MARMAR-71520 format. One record per atom (N, C-alpha, C, O): residue in one letter; atom name; x, y, z. Coordinates in Angstrom, 2 decimals, padded with zeros to 5 digits. Each point is the difference from the previous one (the first is absolute). Layout:
% residues N
{A CA {X Y Z}}
...
***
This chain:
% residues 145
{M N {-030.54 -003.13 -000.25}}
{M CA {000.18 -001.02 001.01}}
{M C {001.39 000.15 000.63}}
{M O {001.00 -000.02 -000.70}}
{A N {-000.95 000.16 001.99}}
{A CA {001.27 000.12 000.71}}
{A C {000.59 -001.38 000.23}}
{A O {-000.73 -000.96 000.26}}
{I N {002.04 000.87 -000.35}}
{I CA {000.68 -001.26 000.27}}
{I C {000.81 000.16 001.27}}
{I O {000.10 001.08 000.57}}
{Q N {000.47 -002.18 -000.13}}
{Q CA {000.77 000.02 001.24}}
{Q C {001.07 001.08 -000.05}}
{Q O {000.71 000.12 -000.99}}
{A N {-000.60 000.65 002.07}}
{A CA {000.99 001.07 000.08}}
{A C {001.40 -000.57 000.02}}
{A O {000.25 -001.07 000.57}}
{I N {000.66 001.80 -001.19}}
{I CA {001.40 -000.43 -000.04}}
{I C {000.91 001.19 000.28}}
{I O {-000.39 001.16 -000.17}}
{N N {001.59 -001.48 000.59}}
{N CA {001.03 001.02 000.20}}
{N C {000.93 -000.03 -001.20}}
{N O {000.61 -001.02 -000.30}}
{I N {-000.51 002.16 -000.37}}
{I CA {000.80 000.10 -001.22}}
{I C {001.18 000.94 000.23}}
{I O {-000.13 001.05 000.62}}
{L N {001.27 -001.46 -001.14}}
{L CA {001.16 000.88 -000.08}}
{L C {000.16 000.40 -001.46}}
{L O {000.22 -000.85 -000.86}}
{L N {-000.34 002.13 000.58}}
{L CA {000.17 000.55 -001.34}}
{L C {001.37 000.66 -000.06}}
{L O {000.28 000.94 000.74}}
{V N {000.57 -001.44 -001.63}}
{V CA {001.34 000.56 -000.18}}
{V C {000.01 000.65 -001.37}}
{V O {000.11 -000.67 -001.03}}
{E N {-000.21 001.99 001.03}}
{E CA {-000.20 000.77 -001.22}}
{E C {000.59 001.39 000.19}}
{E O {-000.16 000.61 001.06}}
{D N {000.86 -000.11 -002.07}}
{D CA {000.62 001.32 000.12}}
{D C {-000.77 001.10 -000.73}}
{D O {000.36 001.17 000.12}}
{N N {-001.38 -001.51 -000.87}}
{N CA {-000.78 001.00 -000.74}}
{N C {-001.22 000.39 000.82}}
{N O {-000.90 -000.81 000.22}}
{E N {000.88 002.06 000.23}}
{E CA {-001.08 000.47 000.87}}
{E C {-001.37 -000.11 -000.67}}
{E O {-000.99 -000.32 000.66}}
{G N {000.93 000.59 -001.94}}
{G CA {-001.27 -000.11 -000.72}}
{G C {-000.53 -001.43 000.01}}
{G O {-001.20 -000.21 000.22}}
{D N {002.07 -000.76 -000.46}}
{D CA {-000.41 -001.41 000.04}}
{D C {-000.44 -000.40 001.40}}
{D O {-000.94 -000.78 000.16}}
{I N {001.62 001.30 000.84}}
{I CA {-000.36 -000.32 001.39}}
{I C {-001.42 000.49 000.30}}
{I O {-000.82 -000.74 000.55}}
{V N {000.53 001.97 -000.93}}
{V CA {-001.33 000.58 000.27}}
{V C {-001.07 -000.79 -000.74}}
{V O {-001.02 -000.37 000.59}}
{L N {001.23 000.11 -001.88}}
{L CA {-001.01 -000.71 -000.79}}
{L C {-000.23 -001.42 000.51}}
{L O {-001.14 -000.46 000.09}}
{L N {002.21 -000.22 000.25}}
{L CA {-000.13 -001.38 000.45}}
{L C {-000.64 -000.09 001.38}}
{L O {-000.88 -000.84 000.22}}
{T N {001.29 001.70 000.70}}
{T CA {-000.60 -000.05 001.34}}
{T C {-001.47 000.39 -000.04}}
{T O {-000.80 -000.56 000.75}}
{E N {000.43 001.51 -001.61}}
{E CA {-001.41 000.36 -000.13}}
{E C {-000.81 -001.16 -000.58}}
{E O {-001.09 -000.29 000.48}}
{A N {001.62 -000.35 -001.50}}
{A CA {-000.70 -001.13 -000.61}}
{A C {-000.13 -001.15 000.99}}
{A O {-001.04 -000.66 000.06}}
{L N {002.07 000.41 000.71}}
{L CA {-000.07 -001.06 001.02}}
{L C {-001.01 000.36 001.07}}
{L O {-000.75 -000.86 000.46}}
{S N {000.72 002.11 -000.06}}
{S CA {-000.94 000.45 001.02}}
{S C {-001.44 -000.15 -000.49}}
{S O {-000.88 -000.43 000.75}}
{D N {000.64 000.78 -002.00}}
{D CA {-001.34 -000.14 -000.58}}
{D C {-000.42 -001.47 -000.06}}
{D O {-001.19 -000.31 000.12}}
{A N {002.14 -000.58 -000.30}}
{A CA {-000.31 -001.43 -000.07}}
{A C {-000.27 -000.58 001.38}}
{A O {-000.52 -001.11 000.12}}
{K N {000.86 001.85 000.91}}
{K CA {-000.21 -000.42 001.39}}
{K C {000.67 -001.33 000.33}}
{K O {-000.53 -000.80 000.77}}
{M N {001.70 000.57 -001.38}}
{M CA {000.69 -001.25 000.25}}
{M C {001.20 000.17 000.92}}
{M O {000.59 -000.99 000.42}}
{V N {-000.23 002.21 -000.11}}
{V CA {001.23 000.24 000.75}}
{V C {-000.33 000.41 001.42}}
{V O {-000.79 000.92 000.24}}
{N N {001.40 -001.60 000.70}}
{N CA {-000.10 000.37 001.40}}
{N C {001.04 001.06 000.31}}
{N O {-000.25 000.94 000.75}}
{K N {001.43 -001.11 -001.34}}
{K CA {001.11 000.91 000.26}}
{K C {000.90 000.00 -001.23}}
{K O {000.26 -001.04 -000.59}}
{I N {000.22 002.22 000.22}}
{I CA {000.96 000.09 -001.10}}
{I C {001.14 000.91 000.45}}
{I O {-000.20 001.16 000.36}}
{D N {001.40 -001.73 -000.39}}
{D CA {001.21 000.77 000.29}}
{D C {000.70 000.26 -001.32}}
{D O {000.01 -000.86 -000.88}}
{T N {000.55 002.05 000.74}}
{T CA {000.65 000.37 -001.25}}
{T C {001.45 000.40 000.27}}
{T O {000.30 000.76 000.92}}
{L N {000.58 -001.29 -001.74}}
{L CA {001.41 000.35 000.05}}
{L C {000.44 000.43 -001.39}}
{L O {-000.55 -000.45 -001.00}}
{G N {001.55 001.35 000.94}}
{G CA {000.40 000.58 -001.27}}
{G C {001.22 -000.59 -000.67}}
{G O {000.31 000.39 -001.13}}
{D N {000.39 -001.32 001.78}}
{D CA {001.15 -000.61 -000.67}}
{D C {000.27 -001.40 000.55}}
{D O {-000.51 -000.39 001.05}}
{G N {001.31 -000.34 -001.79}}
{G CA {000.29 -001.38 000.37}}
{G C {000.78 -000.15 001.29}}
{G O {-000.19 -000.97 000.73}}
{A N {001.07 001.92 -000.43}}
{A CA {000.79 -000.07 001.24}}
{A C {-000.93 000.10 001.21}}
{A O {000.17 -000.73 000.98}}
{E N {-001.14 001.64 -001.04}}
{E CA {-000.98 000.13 001.09}}
{E C {-000.79 -001.29 000.16}}
{E O {-000.28 -000.43 001.12}}
{A N {-000.09 -000.19 -002.24}}
{A CA {-000.77 -001.24 000.06}}
{A C {000.79 -001.11 000.68}}
{A O {-000.52 -000.70 000.86}}
{I N {001.78 000.56 -001.24}}
{I CA {000.84 -001.03 000.62}}
{I C {000.18 000.27 001.49}}
{I O {-000.09 -000.92 000.81}}
{D N {000.35 002.17 -000.46}}
{D CA {000.17 000.34 001.42}}
{D C {-001.26 -000.31 000.80}}
{D O {000.08 -000.60 001.08}}
{L N {-001.23 000.99 -001.59}}
{L CA {-001.26 -000.25 000.70}}
{L C {-000.27 -001.50 000.13}}
{L O {-000.28 -000.49 001.09}}
{L N {000.37 -000.24 -002.20}}
{L CA {-000.29 -001.43 000.03}}
{L C {000.97 -000.76 000.90}}
{L O {-000.41 -000.90 000.73}}
{N N {001.66 001.27 -000.78}}
{N CA {000.99 -000.64 000.87}}
{N C {-000.32 000.27 001.46}}
{N O {000.06 -000.91 000.83}}
{G N {-000.40 002.14 -000.51}}
{G CA {-000.36 000.35 001.38}}
{G C {-001.24 -000.72 000.48}}
{G O {-000.04 -000.48 001.13}}
{L N {-000.97 000.39 -001.99}}
{L CA {-001.23 -000.71 000.37}}
{L C {000.25 -001.49 000.18}}
{L O {-000.56 -000.62 000.90}}
{A N {001.39 000.05 -001.75}}
{A CA {000.29 -001.44 000.09}}
{A C {000.76 -000.31 001.28}}
{A O {-000.22 -001.04 000.63}}
{I N {001.11 001.93 -000.23}}
{I CA {000.78 -000.21 001.23}}
{I C {-000.89 000.20 001.22}}
{I O {000.08 -000.76 000.97}}
{K N {-000.93 001.79 -001.02}}
{K CA {-000.79 000.40 001.16}}
{K C {-001.22 -000.89 000.23}}
{K O {-000.18 -000.56 001.08}}
{D N {-000.66 000.45 -002.12}}
{D CA {-001.28 -000.67 000.22}}
{D C {-000.63 -000.37 -001.34}}
{D O {-000.42 000.88 -000.75}}
{S N {000.35 -002.14 000.46}}
{S CA {-000.53 -000.41 -001.29}}
{S C {-001.50 000.27 -000.13}}
{S O {-000.52 -000.03 -001.12}}
{D N {-000.18 000.30 002.22}}
{D CA {-001.42 000.32 -000.08}}
{D C {-000.27 001.35 -000.65}}
{D O {-001.13 000.26 -000.43}}
{T N {002.13 000.59 000.34}}
{T CA {-000.19 001.32 -000.59}}
{T C {000.44 000.06 -001.46}}
{T O {-000.04 001.07 -000.61}}
{L N {000.45 -002.19 000.04}}
{L CA {000.41 -000.02 -001.40}}
{L C {-001.19 000.28 -000.91}}
{L O {-001.13 -000.35 000.34}}
{P N {001.37 000.97 -001.49}}
{P CA {-001.13 000.22 -000.92}}
{P C {-000.51 -001.32 -000.55}}
{P O {000.73 -000.99 -000.09}}
{D N {-002.02 000.99 -000.28}}
{D CA {-000.60 -001.17 -000.64}}
{D C {000.34 -000.06 -001.48}}
{D O {000.04 -001.07 -000.60}}
{L N {000.20 002.25 000.02}}
{L CA {000.23 000.12 -001.44}}
{L C {000.90 001.20 -000.24}}
{L O {-000.11 001.02 000.68}}
{I N {001.01 -001.16 -001.66}}
{I CA {000.88 001.12 -000.37}}
{I C {-000.25 000.36 -001.45}}
{I O {000.06 -000.85 -000.88}}
{L N {-000.33 002.13 000.65}}
{L CA {-000.10 000.55 -001.35}}
{L C {001.30 000.74 -000.24}}
{L O {000.31 000.97 000.70}}
{L N {000.45 -001.42 -001.68}}
{L CA {001.38 000.44 -000.15}}
{L C {000.29 000.52 -001.39}}
{L O {-000.20 -000.70 -001.00}}
{D N {000.67 001.94 000.94}}
{D CA {000.51 000.54 -001.26}}
{D C {001.39 -000.58 -000.23}}
{D O {000.71 -000.31 000.95}}
{I N {-000.32 000.16 -002.19}}
{I CA {001.33 -000.52 -000.31}}
{I C {001.04 001.11 -000.03}}
{I O {001.09 -000.14 000.55}}
{N N {-001.44 001.24 -001.20}}
{N CA {000.96 001.09 -000.17}}
{N C {-000.07 000.97 001.17}}
{N O {-000.65 001.04 -000.06}}
{L N {001.34 -001.44 001.14}}
{L CA {000.00 000.79 001.23}}
{L C {001.37 000.64 000.21}}
{L O {001.01 -000.51 -000.49}}
{P N {-000.97 001.64 001.21}}
{P CA {001.29 000.58 000.36}}
{P C {000.74 -000.88 001.02}}
{P O {-000.61 -000.81 000.70}}
{K N {001.89 000.97 -000.64}}
{K CA {000.91 -000.65 000.95}}
{K C {000.14 -001.50 -000.26}}
{K O {001.07 -000.47 -000.38}}
{I N {-002.12 -000.27 000.59}}
{I CA {000.01 -001.46 -000.22}}
{I C {-001.24 -000.32 -000.83}}
{I O {-001.12 000.36 000.38}}
{N N {001.30 -001.06 -001.52}}
{N CA {-001.16 -000.26 -000.86}}
{N C {-000.86 -001.14 000.54}}
{N O {000.38 -000.71 000.93}}
{G N {-001.54 000.56 -001.53}}
{G CA {-000.96 -001.00 000.45}}
{G C {000.52 -001.43 -000.07}}
{G O {-000.32 -000.81 000.87}}
{Y N {001.13 000.50 -001.88}}
{Y CA {000.55 -001.35 -000.10}}
{Y C {000.91 -000.32 001.19}}
{Y O {000.01 -001.12 000.50}}
{E N {000.74 002.11 -000.07}}
{E CA {000.88 -000.20 001.16}}
{E C {-000.82 -000.17 001.28}}
{E O {000.40 -000.75 000.90}}
{V N {-001.54 001.44 -000.82}}
{V CA {-000.89 -000.19 001.16}}
{V C {-000.51 -001.43 000.01}}
{V O {-000.01 -000.65 001.05}}
{I N {-000.41 000.14 -002.21}}
{I CA {-000.46 -001.38 -000.08}}
{I C {001.11 -000.97 000.38}}
{I O {-000.22 -000.93 000.76}}
{D N {001.42 001.15 -001.30}}
{D CA {001.14 -000.86 000.35}}
{D C {000.21 -000.04 001.51}}
{D O {000.19 -001.08 000.57}}
{F N {-000.24 002.23 000.07}}
{F CA {000.17 000.07 001.46}}
{F C {-001.09 -000.81 000.70}}
{F O {000.29 -000.78 000.90}}
{M N {-001.53 000.96 -001.33}}
{M CA {-001.11 -000.70 000.65}}
{M C {000.12 -001.51 -000.14}}
{M O {-000.34 -000.74 000.93}}
{K N {000.83 000.28 -002.05}}
{K CA {000.08 -001.44 -000.25}}
{K C {001.11 -000.66 000.82}}
{K O {000.09 -001.23 000.04}}
{T N {000.75 002.02 000.61}}
{T CA {001.05 -000.56 000.85}}
{T C {-000.38 -000.03 001.47}}
{T O {000.79 -000.42 000.85}}
{N N {-002.02 000.87 -000.53}}
{N CA {-000.45 000.05 001.38}}
{N C {-001.24 -000.88 000.15}}
{N O {-001.00 000.22 -000.68}}
{A N {001.06 -001.20 001.54}}
{A CA {-001.09 -000.97 000.16}}
{A C {-001.33 000.66 000.39}}
{A O {-001.06 -000.49 -000.37}}
{L N {001.11 001.60 001.11}}
{L CA {-001.24 000.67 000.40}}
{L C {-000.58 000.88 -001.10}}
{L O {-001.18 000.35 000.04}}
{L N {001.99 000.01 -001.01}}
{L CA {-000.44 000.91 -001.06}}
{L C {-000.26 -000.69 -001.33}}
{L O {-000.74 000.52 -000.84}}
{E N {001.33 -001.69 000.65}}
{E CA {000.00 -000.61 -001.33}}
{E C {-001.38 -000.39 -000.53}}
{E O {-000.17 -000.14 -001.21}}
{N N {-000.81 -000.04 002.08}}
{N CA {-001.32 -000.42 -000.46}}
{N C {-001.03 001.12 -000.07}}
{N O {-001.17 -000.25 -000.30}}
{I N {001.59 001.48 000.56}}
{I CA {-000.92 001.13 -000.15}}
{I C {-000.22 000.21 -001.51}}
{I O {000.96 000.18 -000.74}}
{P N {-002.20 -000.19 000.31}}
{P CA {-000.26 000.20 -001.43}}
{P C {000.44 001.40 -000.45}}
{P O {-000.20 000.99 000.70}}
{I N {000.80 -000.96 -001.89}}
{I CA {000.47 001.26 -000.59}}
{I C {-000.66 000.17 -001.36}}
{I O {000.03 -000.90 -000.84}}
{I N {-000.64 002.06 000.65}}
{I CA {-000.54 000.36 -001.30}}
{I C {000.84 001.15 -000.53}}
{I O {000.14 001.04 000.64}}
{I N {000.43 -001.25 -001.81}}
{I CA {000.81 001.02 -000.64}}
{I C {-000.92 000.98 -000.72}}
{I O {-000.86 -000.41 -000.79}}
{L N {001.03 001.69 001.07}}
{L CA {-000.68 001.07 -000.72}}
{L C {001.07 000.83 -000.67}}
{L O {000.84 000.59 000.68}}
{T N {-000.85 -000.53 -002.01}}
{T CA {001.07 000.68 -000.70}}
{T C {-000.50 000.64 -001.29}}
{T O {-001.07 -000.36 -000.50}}
{T N {001.82 001.29 -000.01}}
{T CA {-000.33 000.60 -001.29}}
{T C {000.58 -000.81 -001.15}}
{T O {-000.36 000.22 -001.15}}
{S N {001.24 -001.15 001.44}}
{S CA {000.68 -000.77 -001.04}}
{S C {-000.88 -001.13 -000.53}}
{S O {-000.53 -000.81 000.76}}
{S N {000.38 000.78 -002.08}}
{S CA {-000.74 -001.09 -000.62}}
{S C {000.96 -001.02 -000.61}}
{S O {-000.40 -000.84 -000.80}}
{S N {001.66 000.91 001.19}}
{S CA {001.03 -000.89 -000.54}}
{S C {-000.26 -001.45 000.42}}
{S O {-000.19 -000.30 001.18}}
{E N {000.18 -000.57 -002.15}}
{E CA {-000.18 -001.43 000.28}}
{E C {001.15 -000.53 000.85}}
{E O {-000.21 -000.87 000.85}}
{L N {001.42 001.38 -001.06}}
{L CA {001.16 -000.42 000.81}}
{L C {-000.19 000.38 001.47}}
{L O {000.35 -000.78 000.89}}
{E N {-000.89 001.96 -000.65}}
{E CA {-000.27 000.44 001.37}}
{E C {-001.05 -000.91 000.65}}
{E O {000.12 -000.38 001.16}}
{N N {-001.15 000.04 -001.93}}
{N CA {-001.05 -000.88 000.49}}
{N C {000.56 -001.38 000.36}}
{N O {-000.33 -000.56 001.04}}
{I N {001.16 000.03 -001.91}}
{I CA {000.62 -001.32 000.25}}
{I C {000.90 000.07 001.23}}
{I O {-000.01 -000.91 000.83}}
{K N {000.79 001.97 -000.72}}
{K CA {000.88 000.15 001.16}}
{K C {-000.81 000.04 001.30}}
{K O {000.37 -000.64 000.98}}
{A N {-001.48 001.37 -000.98}}
{A CA {-000.87 000.07 001.19}}
{A C {-000.55 -001.38 000.34}}
{A O {-000.02 -000.38 001.17}}
{K N {-000.41 -000.36 -002.16}}
{K CA {-000.54 -001.34 000.25}}
{K C {001.08 -000.96 000.49}}
{K O {-000.25 -000.84 000.86}}
{N N {001.45 000.98 -001.41}}
{N CA {001.12 -000.84 000.47}}
{N C {000.34 000.28 001.45}}
{N O {000.49 -000.89 000.71}}
{L N {-000.75 002.10 -000.25}}
{L CA {000.23 000.36 001.40}}
{L C {-001.22 -000.33 000.86}}
{L O {-000.04 000.33 001.19}}
{E N {-000.95 -000.97 -001.80}}
{E CA {-001.20 -000.46 000.69}}
{E C {-000.95 001.11 000.42}}
{E O {-000.70 -000.13 001.00}}
{A N {000.69 001.22 -001.76}}
{A CA {-001.05 000.99 000.21}}
{A C {-001.30 -000.65 -000.47}}
{A O {-000.02 -000.71 -001.00}}
{Y N {-001.05 000.97 001.72}}
{Y CA {-001.26 -000.66 -000.30}}
{Y C {-000.67 000.55 -001.25}}
{Y O {-000.73 -000.72 -000.68}}
{C N {000.98 001.99 000.39}}
{C CA {-000.72 000.63 -001.09}}
{C C {000.81 001.20 -000.49}}
{C O {000.71 000.64 000.78}}
{Y N {-000.83 -000.33 -002.06}}
{Y CA {000.70 001.12 -000.62}}
{Y C {-001.06 000.85 -000.67}}
{Y O {-000.58 -000.40 -001.01}}
{I N {000.32 001.58 001.55}}
{I CA {-001.04 000.87 -000.53}}
{I C {000.64 001.29 -000.52}}
{I O {000.76 000.66 000.70}}
{I N {-001.09 -000.33 -001.95}}
{I CA {000.49 001.25 -000.57}}
{I C {-000.91 001.13 000.50}}
{I O {-001.22 -000.07 -000.12}}
{K N {001.85 001.10 000.67}}
{K CA {-000.76 001.13 000.55}}
{K C {-000.82 000.65 -001.10}}
{K O {000.48 000.21 -001.11}}
{P N {-001.71 000.12 001.44}}
{P CA {-000.86 000.64 -001.00}}
{P C {000.41 001.44 -000.26}}
{P O {000.64 000.66 000.82}}
{V N {-001.04 -000.19 -001.99}}
{V CA {000.25 001.38 -000.36}}
{V C {-001.20 000.87 000.41}}
{V O {000.18 001.13 000.46}}
{E N {-001.37 -001.67 -000.62}}
{E CA {-001.23 000.72 000.31}}
{E C {-000.42 -000.24 001.45}}
{E O {000.18 -001.09 000.53}}
{I N {-000.75 002.10 000.08}}
{I CA {-000.43 -000.08 001.40}}
{I C {-001.02 -001.12 000.19}}
{I O {000.09 -000.76 000.96}}
{D N {-001.06 000.67 -001.86}}
{D CA {-001.06 -001.01 000.14}}
{D C {000.54 -001.42 -000.05}}
{D O {-000.62 -000.92 000.53}}
{E N {001.76 000.72 -001.16}}
{E CA {000.56 -001.34 -000.13}}
{E C {000.54 -000.53 001.33}}
{E O {000.22 -001.20 000.15}}
{Y N {-000.01 002.07 000.81}}
{Y CA {000.46 -000.45 001.32}}
{Y C {-001.04 -000.89 000.68}}
{Y O {000.35 -000.86 000.80}}
{V N {-001.61 001.06 -001.12}}
{V CA {-001.06 -000.87 000.53}}
{V C {000.23 -001.42 -000.49}}
{V O {-000.18 -000.95 000.76}}
{N N {000.58 000.79 -002.03}}
{N CA {000.30 -001.33 -000.54}}
{N C {001.20 -000.62 000.69}}
{N O {000.01 -001.21 000.26}}
{V N {001.00 002.01 000.05}}
{V CA {001.17 -000.51 000.71}}
{V C {-000.41 -000.52 001.37}}
{V O {000.41 -001.08 000.40}}
{V N {-001.22 001.85 000.31}}
{V CA {-000.45 -000.42 001.33}}
{V C {-000.86 -001.26 -000.12}}
{V O {000.05 -000.87 000.87}}
{S N {-000.83 000.77 -001.92}}
{S CA {-000.80 -001.20 -000.22}}
{S C {000.90 -001.23 -000.15}}
{S O {-000.31 -001.06 000.54}}
{K N {001.41 001.21 -001.27}}
{K CA {000.96 -001.11 -000.15}}
{K C {000.62 -000.36 001.35}}
{K O {000.20 -001.18 000.30}}
{I N {000.11 002.19 000.50}}
{I CA {000.57 -000.25 001.33}}
{I C {-001.01 -000.74 000.87}}
{I O {000.35 -000.94 000.72}}
{E N {-001.62 001.37 -000.78}}
{E CA {-001.05 -000.68 000.76}}
{E C {-000.14 -001.45 -000.43}}
{E O {-000.11 -000.89 000.84}}
{E N {000.10 000.64 -002.15}}
{E CA {-000.10 -001.37 -000.51}}
{E C {001.16 -000.85 000.52}}
{E O {-000.19 -001.14 000.43}}
{F N {001.39 001.71 -000.49}}
{F CA {001.17 -000.72 000.51}}
{F C {-000.17 -000.32 001.47}}
{F O {000.24 -001.12 000.44}}
{W N {-000.67 002.12 000.34}}
{W CA {-000.11 -000.20 001.45}}
{W C {-001.06 -001.04 000.33}}
{W O {000.21 -000.84 000.87}}
{L N {-001.33 000.88 -001.57}}
{L CA {-001.05 -001.00 000.22}}
{L C {000.49 -001.40 -000.35}}
{L O {-000.32 -000.96 000.70}}
{S N {001.08 000.84 -001.78}}
{S CA {000.52 -001.33 -000.36}}
{S C {001.02 -000.47 001.02}}
{S O {000.09 -001.20 000.27}}
{T N {000.66 002.13 000.31}}
{T CA {000.96 -000.36 001.06}}
{T C {-000.74 -000.49 001.23}}
{T O {000.39 -001.00 000.60}}
{L N {-001.46 001.69 -000.22}}
{L CA {-000.79 -000.41 001.16}}
{L C {-000.62 -001.37 -000.25}}
{L O {-000.01 -000.85 000.89}}
{N N {-000.52 000.63 -002.08}}
{N CA {-000.62 -001.29 -000.32}}
{N C {001.01 -001.13 000.05}}
{N O {-000.32 -001.09 000.47}}
{S N {001.53 001.34 -000.96}}
{S CA {001.00 -001.08 000.03}}
{S C {000.47 -000.27 001.43}}
{S O {000.34 -001.14 000.33}}
{K N {-000.33 002.15 000.53}}
{K CA {000.39 -000.21 001.40}}
{K C {-001.06 -000.80 000.76}}
{K O {000.34 -000.81 000.86}}
{T N {-001.61 001.04 -001.18}}
{T CA {-001.06 -000.72 000.70}}
{T C {-000.10 -001.45 -000.46}}
{T O {-000.55 -000.84 000.72}}
{R N {001.07 000.54 -001.89}}
{R CA {-000.03 -001.37 -000.51}}
{R C {001.14 -000.85 000.53}}
{R O {-000.07 -001.23 -000.05}}
{T N {001.13 001.86 000.56}}
{T CA {001.16 -000.78 000.47}}
{T C {-000.11 -000.33 001.45}}
{T O {000.89 -000.65 000.56}}
***
């Protein structure tokens, strides 16, 4: 079953994770557009430019790795939370870290979800399923308000 198309910004520096995640998202038929950036500095530059230029082009959802080159994922979240046009974009953390402290830190920064990246290829389908569930719950809460 296809769900409403969304625009996703994937901020990830591991090419293998990018390929697996974009393929799984494509198979789920939930993505209208997916943009990929390889580091936190690029993410901040892009989001800042989009917020200044046109809020209609902002992503609907951001999938964000924490351990990024140049600027880490937490700093990207900090930046977004200081901009009124960016602060409400849902962020899902995708990381290899299973640290409870990392999970708490992400939640304190108001990330919507903290997902540990799978090791097996087939497990990416489960990750996409969690993303779909999150997106559907977001849509349902928006229609109720």
